[in-house]
N, C-alpha and C positions, 0 to 999 in steps of 0.2 A: 483917629482910626479905630481905636479900641472901643470907644463909645458907640460908634456906628455899627460895628460888628455885634456888640452886645444887644443894641436895639433891634437889629435884624433878627437875631436869635430869639428875642422875646416875642417879637411879632409872629414869627414862625411857630413857636410853641403855643401861643394863644390861638392861632389859626387851626393848628392840628387838634388841640383840645376841643375847640368849639365845634369842629366838624367830625367829631368822633362818631363812627357808625354804631357804636354801642348805645348811643343816646336813644332812649325810647321816645317815640313820637305818638304811640297809641297804647291803649290797654285793652280795648274791645273793638270789634269790627265797626261799630257805629262812630268811632273816632276818626274814621277814614272816609274819603269821598273820591270820586274819579278826578283825575288830574286835568282832563280836558272836557269841554262840553260835548263834543261830538267824537264818536268812535274811540272811547278811552281804552288805552292799553296799559295805563299806569294809575297808581293811586297816590294820594298825598293826605296829610292830616287835614281835618276839616277846616281849620283856620287858614290853610293855604290853598283851599279849593278855588276853582274859577267861579265867576259870577255869570251864570248862563241865562239871566233874564233877557228875554228878547232874542235869544239865539235860536236859530232854526237849523236842524240837522237833517241830512238825508235819511231815508228810511232803509238804507242798505244794511245788510248784515256783514260788516267788514271782518274778515278773518283776523285772528290775533287780537281781538278786542273783546269787551264784555257785551257787545251788541247781541241782541236776540237771545239772551240767556247763555251765551257761549262761555261765561265765566262770572266771577263775582269778586267783590272787594273784601279783603280780609286784613286783620291785624295779626301778623305773624312775628312772634319774637320781638314785639315792640316796634315793628315797622309795617307801614301801610303797603300792601301789595295787591296786585291782580292775580287771581288764581284762575287759570283757564281750565275748562272741562276737557277731559281727554276723549 
């Protein structure tokens, strides 16, 4: 029983350390890309970005997205984020 508890504790610790929000995923804006091919409202590191080859999107300017220049992708404090214009 004691080994099982210790193993669970170690797994939890490893999970928490590996998912730390303080981990920097970008240094400059160009390290980041849109998280979805169409109507993106989030950003991710370039290596986690979607493959949009052959994808067709509507030409709508969806609110809350970077469509039609409504916002841009930035690296802020080491995190990829979408910054919407006010």
